[in-house]
N, C-alpha and C positions, 0 to 999 in steps of 0.2 A: 455293651450297649446300654444296659438297664443301669448299670451304675453311673453311666454318664449321664442319664436323663435324670438321676436322683439328684446329682449334684446341681441341676438345674431347676429343680423345683422343690419348693419348700413346702412344708405341711401347714404352713399358717395361710393357704390360699393364693399365693404369689409365686413368684419365680424364685424367691430367696436370693435373687441377685442384687448386689448393691454397688454403688459406684465404687470402683477400684481404689480411688484415691481418698475414698471418704470425704469429698468434698461436695458442698452445696451445688445446685444447679447453676450452671454460669461461672464456676471455678474450674479452673485448669488443673492438671497434675501437677504443674509447677506452681500452683497457688496464685497465679496471675488471674484476676477476675475480670471475666468477660462480661460486658454489658449486655451486648446483643451478638446473637450467633446465627447461624442458619437454622438451626431448629426453632428459633424465636421468628425468623422470617415466614417459615412454613407454618407456625402456628397463627401467625398474624394473617397469612394469605388465606388459611383455612378458615378463620373466624368471618373475614370479610367475603369470602367465597359462599359461606352458606347464609350471610346476611344478605348476598344478592339474590340466591336461588330462593330464597323464602319471600324475598320482595316479589319476583316473578310469580311465586306460587300462590300467595294469598291475596294479591291484588285484586283478583276476581271476586274475593268474599264481600269487599265493600263496593267495588264498582258495579256489580249485580244489582245492587240497591238501587243505584242511579240509572241502571240500564233498562230495568223493568216499569212498565206502566203502573201506577199505583192502584188502577182500579182492577187489576188483573186477580189479585189476591183478595178474597173475601172471607168472611166468616158465616157461611151459610148455615153451619150446624149449632150455632151457639144456643145453649139453653140456660136455665137459671144455674145448672150445676157447672157448667161449662163457662165459668166467669171470663169475659174480655175486659181488658183494662179500658178505662174511658180516655180519649184523647185529651192531652194536656191543652192548656190554652195557647201554648206558644207552637204548638204543633205545625209544621209546615212554614215556620216563618224564619227560615235560614237566611241568614244575611248573605250578600253578593249574588252571583250569577246563577241560576239555576234554569234547568230545562226539563220537560217532560220525558219520561222513559220513553225508549225507542222500540222496544221489544214487549210483544205480548206472551210472555212465559208464565205458566201457572206453577205452583210449587213442585209438581212432579218434574215438569221441565227443567226449573232451576235445579232440582236435585240431580238431575241426569248431566246436566252441564256442569255443576260443581263437582261431580264425581267422576267426570270423563278423564280427568287429568290422572287418576288413579287406576284407571284401567291400563293406560300405557306404562305408568309407574310399576305396576305389579309384573309386566311382560318382561322388563329387562332388568330387574335387581339381580337376579341370581346371575345372569349373563354378564352383568357388569362387575360382579366380585370376581368371576373367573377372568375377565379380561384384565382387570386391575392387578390381579397377580402374574399374569401371562406377559402383558404388555407394560406395567408400570401405572400407579395410580395417576401420577404427574399427567400422562399423555390421557388416559381415560376420562378422568374427571375435568382436566380443562376442555377438551373437545366437547364434552357433555354440556358443560355449562356455556361455552360459544354458541352451540347450536339452540340450546333453550333460549338463549338471549335473541337469536334471530327468529325465531318463532314468537316470542313475546310481542316483538316490534310488529308482527304480520297481524298480531290477534283483532285489532279494531275492523281491518279489511275483511277478516274471514267472519267476525260476527255479523257484519253488514251485507256479506254476500248471500250466506245461507246459514242456518242452524246446524245443518249436517257438516258443512265444512269447519265451522266453529268448533263443534265436538270432536272432529276429526283432527284438528290442530292441536286441541288441549290434550288429545290421547298422544298424539307425538311429543308434545312437551313433556308428558310424562315420561316417555320413553327415555329421552335424552337426559332428563334431570336425575333419572334412576341412578346414573354413574356416582353420584355424589357421596353418599354413605359408605358404599363399599370401597372408593377409591380412597377417601379420608382415613378409614379404617386400617386400610392396606399400608397408608403412609404414616399413621400414627404408631403401627408395629415397626416400622423401620426406623422412625426416629426418636420415639419417646421410651425412656428406661421404665421398667415396670413399676417402680414405687411412685413415679410421676404421673402417670396415666390418669388419675382421678382428675389432677389439676389441669393438664393439658388438654384433655379430651373434655373438660367442662368448658374451658376457655374456648376452644374450637367450636364446639357445639352450640355455646351460648350466642355464636352468630345467628343461630336461627330465631332467639327471641328478638336479638337486636334488629335483624330484617324485618322481623314481623311487627315490632313496636313501631319502626319508622314507617312502616309501608302503611299499617292501619291508620295511624294518625295522620299521615300526608294525604293519604288516599281520600279521606272525607273532605278535605279541603279542596283537593285537585278536582274532583267530581263535581264539587259545588262551584267550580270557577270557570272563566272563560279560556283558561291556559290550554292551548291545543285542543280546544273543543271540548273541554270537560272530561268526562269519564276515560276517553281515548288515552289522555295524557299519562295516566298511570302506566298503561302498556309502554308508551314510547320512553318515558323517563327512566323505568327500571329495566327495560331492555336495552337501553344504550348503556346504563350502568355495568350492564353484565358483559357487553362487548369491551368495555374500558378495562375491566377487571382481567378479563382473558389475556389482554395484551401484556399485563404485569406478570401473570402466573408461570408462562413459560420460562423466562428467562431466570425468575427467582427460586423456583421450587424445583427438587430433584428427586428421585426416588428413593433414594438413601443417601447417608452421610459420604459414603466412599465415592459416589458420582458427582457429589458437588465439587464444582471447578474452583470455589472461593472460600471453602471452609477452613478454619484454622486447625492447625496441629493439636492444640490443646482440646478443642471442642472435639475432633475425631477420635482423640483418646478418651475422652469422657464418655463417647458414645460407644465405644468398640465392643463393650459387653452385650449388645444388642445382635453382634453377629454371630453369636453362641445360641441366640433364641430365634431370631428371624432369617431364615435361610431361603434361599431362591428356590421357587416352587415350579420353573419353567421346565425342568426335568423329571419332574414329580407327578405321578397320578393321584388325583384327589380322592382321599380314601372315605368315599360316598356310603358304603356299607356303614362304617364305624361311625360317620357323621349321622346317618339316618338313624340309626340304632342308639345313639346316645341320649340317656335321659337328661343330661344336662343341656344338650342343644334344644331338645324339646322344651325344656323350661324356658329357655331363652325366647323360643319361638311364641310360647303362650304369653309370657310377660309383654314381649314386643307388640303382639296383637292387642292384649287388653290396655295397655297403656295409650296405644295409638287409636283405639276406639274412643276414648274421652279426648285425646288431644285433637283428633281429627274433627270429631263433631263439634267441639267449640271452636275449633279454627275456622270451619266453613260456615258453621250457623250462627255463632255468636252476634255477628251484625244483623242477621234476619231477626232472630229473637228480639234483639234491643229495638229493632225498628218496628216490627209487627205486633209485638207484646208490650214492651215498654214504651214505645212511641217516642224514641229520641230523634232528634233532627240529624240530618246527613252529617254535617260537621262535628257533632256532639258524638254522634254513633261511631264515627271514626277514631276520635280521641279516646272514648270510653272502651271501645274493643282492644285498643292498644295497651290500656292501663295493666290489664292481668298480667300480659306478656312483660311489661317493663318490670314488674315484681317478680316475674319468674326468672328474668335475666340476672337481676341483682341477687336474688336467692341462689340461684344454680352457682355462682361464683363464691359466695359466702359457703355454702355447703361443700364445695368440692376444696376450697382452702383449708376449712375445717378438718375434712376426711385426711386429706393430705399431711397434714400436721399430726393428726392421731396416727397415721400409718407409719410415718417417718421415726415417731417415737415410740412405735410398738406397743401403743395403748389398745390398739384395736386391730385385729386381723384384717386383710385385705377382703376374706370371706364374708366377715360380718358387716363390712363397709358396704358390700354390695346389697346385703340384706336389709341393712338400714336404711340405705337410700331409697329402695323400693319399697319399704313400708311407709316412708314418708310420701313417697310420690304416688302412691295408691290409696291408701286408707284415708290421708286427709281429703283428697278431692271426692273419694267416695263419700265421705260424711258430708262434704259440701253440697254435692248433688242432690243429696237427699235433703239438705236443708233447702234448696232450691224450690222443692215442692211446696214450701210453707210460706214463700216471700210472698206470695200474691202480687199486689201492684205496687209494693212498696220498691221504688227504682233504686233508692241509696242501699237499701238492704241487699237488693240483688247483685249490684255491682260489687259491694263488699264480699259477698259469698264467692261471687264468680273469681275476685282476684285472690281469695284464699285458695281456690279450687286449683286454678291455673299456676299460682306462685308455687304451690308446694311441689308441682311436676318438676320444678327445676332440680329437684334432687336426683333424678333419672340420670343425668350426666356422670355420676358417681356409681351408678347401678349397672342395670342391664347393659347399656351402651358401651360399657368397659367388658362385659363378660365374653364377648367373642375374642378379644385379645387376649383375655385371660386364658380361656380353654385352649386356644390353637393360634399362637401369633403367626405361623406360617400360612395359616388359611383365614386370617382375619377378614380379608375381602370377601372370601367366598361364603363364610358364615354370616357377615353382614348383609350380603345380597340373599342368601337364604331365608334368614328369619325377616329379613325387610320385605321379601315376596310375600309372605303370610300376614305381615303387618300391615301392607299397603290394602289388603283386602277392607278393612273398615274405612278407608278413604272414599271407595266408590259405593259401600253397603250402607254405610251411617248416612250419608245425604240422601240416598233413595229411600231409605226406610223414614227418615225424618220429614221428607216430603211426602210421603204416602201418609203418615200420621196426621200432619198439619194441612193436607191438601184441602182447601176451602173449610178449614177448622183450625184457624190462627187462634187458639184459645189456651188459658192457663192448663185447663186438664191436659190438653194434647202434648204440651211441653213438659208436663210433670212425667207423662210416660216416656218421653225421649231422656230426661234427666235419670230416672230410675233405672232405666235398662244400662245406661252408660255405667252407673254406680255399681251396678250387680257385675258386670263384665269385667272392670278393672279391680274389683276386690277378689272374685274368685281367681282370677289369673295370678294376683300378688301372693296369694296364699300358697299356691302351687310352687312358685318360684323360689319363696323364702324357704320351704321345706326341701327343694329339690337341687338347687344351683350350687356348683362348686365354683372354686377360683383355682385349682390345681390346673396345670398345664396337662392335657389328655396324652395318653401313650401313643394314639394315632397322629399327632402332631409331627412327629419323627418317624419316618419310615426306616426300618432295620437295614435296608441295603444302601440307602442314600443319605440317610440323616446325619450319621457322623462325619461322613466324608464331606457332605455341602456345607456342614458348619465350619469345618477345617478350611475349605475353600473361602468361605466368607470371610473368615479370621485371616486368611492370607491375604485377599483383597485390601482389608483394612491395614494390614502391616505394609503392604506395598504402597498404599496411599501416604502413609505416615512417612515412608522413607522418602518419598517424593517431596513432601512438604518439607521435611527436614533439610534435604539437599537444596530446595529452592532458598529456604530461609539462610543456608550456610553460603551460598552463592551471592544472595543479597547483601549479606554482611561482609563478605569479601570485597564486592565492588563499591560498598560505602567506605570501607577501610582504604582501598587503592584511591578512591578519589580525593582523599586528603591530602592536600599539598603538603611537602616535606620543607621543612624550615633548615635554611643552612646557616 
């Protein structure tokens, strides 16, 4: 068993498993190039799925600016030292339709509402990971997004009914959306070869930035228009998109290549090595003791927590900062809030392609790819957030620094988000659920802390405290991750009793599927030959 494991794990931080045919992605064993395969469809649906779920997550960050009455937030504690920026001449001069805010929520209440999503999100992350491995990421992830879409459509009604109902609905929405990352990680482990994880993971998770960019940019205009009543439109539009996406997900995506009814023989052969790495966990007990006592797992937990503190702080609070401190109008607010995430989207793809190229050429090990990615995604934002303490009322400089801070975060998709699959491909969904449970804590703690710091105190000094706290957290956790992370498959990924046998069964399933495809292909050729008329 030990020798078998060694053959699957390499000392360079990866699995050591390479394409059996030494063909690039998209090439079959026979040399026939496939432009588009089943794994590409999965990647595309994963990308659009994350775009949709983040659209439903972040729309409230802009909508709440339009929902709240302007006279609720005040600066009662402003002194000479706590400088507040003056209102620009064009403030309040948005073009088009506008209406006063409907809700009298102070900063503490707004922080509770913005953070309520993450209370639910934290509750079901681990359960979602376990469920994805028991029942498949296709079912768990698809149902989760469909339910989230329905709840999003109900948001305007809940907000206008009562604050308590609104908060409860956002908690439920967080619970259903928590299926997304664990399900995606489980599917990536089943569909993507180890040396291609940086590229595919970055593309799939880049949907987060794409959805964020489109939503933040569009929401400002939608809230400032008469379309579907202004701010309610952001929930109706993006909730409807989620329902439409779900209709396509189930017939197009399957839990693994062997289950896919339309996969080609060439692609199945190309992906066959995954059968030796990703085995079924339905008959195996999760090695909880080994997981909880693994320093590498705790390294990922801390990094996930630190990264998300910065990411969630800016994701939920950036529109408020631009409105209350820099005094951008609503339409400009949405566009400028989206700009940093557009840069993050572009950089994440560039960084992942670069790392994929360097890894395939054996210029850099997978372990050092993970370290480099998180150094970029943590230390650059840390320095940028410290720089935010010195921009004062310079609106242009503030936007530039925020773009640098958020843009550099795009490197993370080649970093800690791949570590779950690196350490234990058999339990990638469970590990993602576990680390994301801890990493969700910033989602509700950060808005609450920010709300407490800025309540009746919307000043530069108050926001400097917010930025410095975020910089310290991400910097400290990055140091720990870089010093302690591994990219080797852990011994507990395979159970002595079942691991080898399960991998043999998985390989047998792939072989049977290949035989079926070959038989089908042979019958088709025979029918074509028999249909050719004979000339006399």
